[in-house]
N, C-alpha and C positions, 0 to 999 in steps of 0.2 A: 504494500500500500504506500503510495507516494506521500511525502510530507510537502505541503505547499502553504506558503504564507507571505504576507506583505508587512514589512515593518515601517510604518510612517515615521520618518526622521530625516534630518539632514545628514546624508552619509558623510562619514569622516573622510577627509582628504589627505590626512597623514598616512604614511605607509610603513610597512614592516621594514623597509629599506632604511628608515630613519633612526634605527637603533644607533647608539653611540658606543664608543670604546674609550677606555682609559687604561693606563698601565699601572698596576699595583704590584710592587715588589718584582718588577721585571716581567710580569705576565699580563697579557691583555685581558681585560674584564669588560664584557658587553653589558649594557644596561639600556633601559628604555627611558627616554626623556619624558617629562610630565605630560606633554601633549599626546604621546603615543600611549602612555598608560591610561589616559582619559579616554582615548578612542577605543582601546581594548575593553575598558570597563563599560562604556556605552554600548558597544556591540554585544558583549556578553549579557548585559542586563536585558536587552531586547530579545536576544536569542533564547534566553531562559524560559520564555513563555511558550516556545515551540519545540522543545526537546521531545523527540519521539519516545514512546513508551519503552521501546527496546532499541538500542543502538544498531545502526546498520552494520552488518558483518559481511556483506557481499558487495561486489563492485557496483558503483552508483554513477548516475548522470546527474550533474548539478546544472540547473538552469538559473541564471541570475540576471536581473535587470536593475542596474544602478540608476536611480532617478534623482538627479541633482536639481537644486532650485534654478529657476530660469534667471538668467542675467543678461544684461545688454539687449541686443536685438534678437536673441534666440527665442524660439517658440516651443510650446508644449509638443513633446514627441520627437524633437530634433535630436539626432545623434550628437553626443558631446565629444568632440575631437580635441579636447584640451586636457590638461592635467587634472587629476592624477591618472597615471598610466593604469590601465585596467589590470594588467598582470600584477602590479604592485599592490593594489587594493585587495586582490583575491587572496594573497598570502596571509595577510592579517585576518581576513574573514575565515579562511580555512582553519587557521590556528584557533580562533575563538570557537568555531563549531566543534573542533576536536576537544577543546578544554571543557565545554559544557556537556559533551556526551552524545553528539549526533552519530559518531562512529569512534572506533578505537584509534584509527589513524587515517589521515587524509589521503594516504596511498590508495584507499578504496575509491577515490574519485578518478574514474577512468575516462569520463567524458565531461566536458565543460562547455557550456554555451553561456557567454557573458557579454552583456551590452551595456553601454552608458548612454543615458539620455538627459535632456533637460525636461523637466516636468512641472506641471502646476502643483502636483502632490509629490513632494520629495519623499524618498524612501528606498527600500531595497526589497525587491521581489525575489523569492527563493522557491525553487522546486527541487526536491531530491527524490530520485526514483531508482530502484534497482534495475540493472541491465542484465 
């Protein structure tokens, strides 16, 4: 049975790539800056309402539509060909889905359809289905 939902929200524009590094006693230590921590917490709070009863254990297709607020001369439904890069926002989202229990590991995502739009109603549409 597929899991399908829409999370009305302004999608975060900070990405997983924005982790920081500092050197402690000669060893690199990675950490999340406050903006990335806030984006992760926001996504996990929204995702928490949609966790499936049982985590997915077989390969899945993930369909996502990132709906960003309209800006400038853009119109509802227009593709968003500006930052953030779609591959970068996916990584943080996958990590959050793993952390809240959609699946044990995002390696199970074998098919991904992801699109970015400008929209009157900002948010993130998600459909997870076994393949």
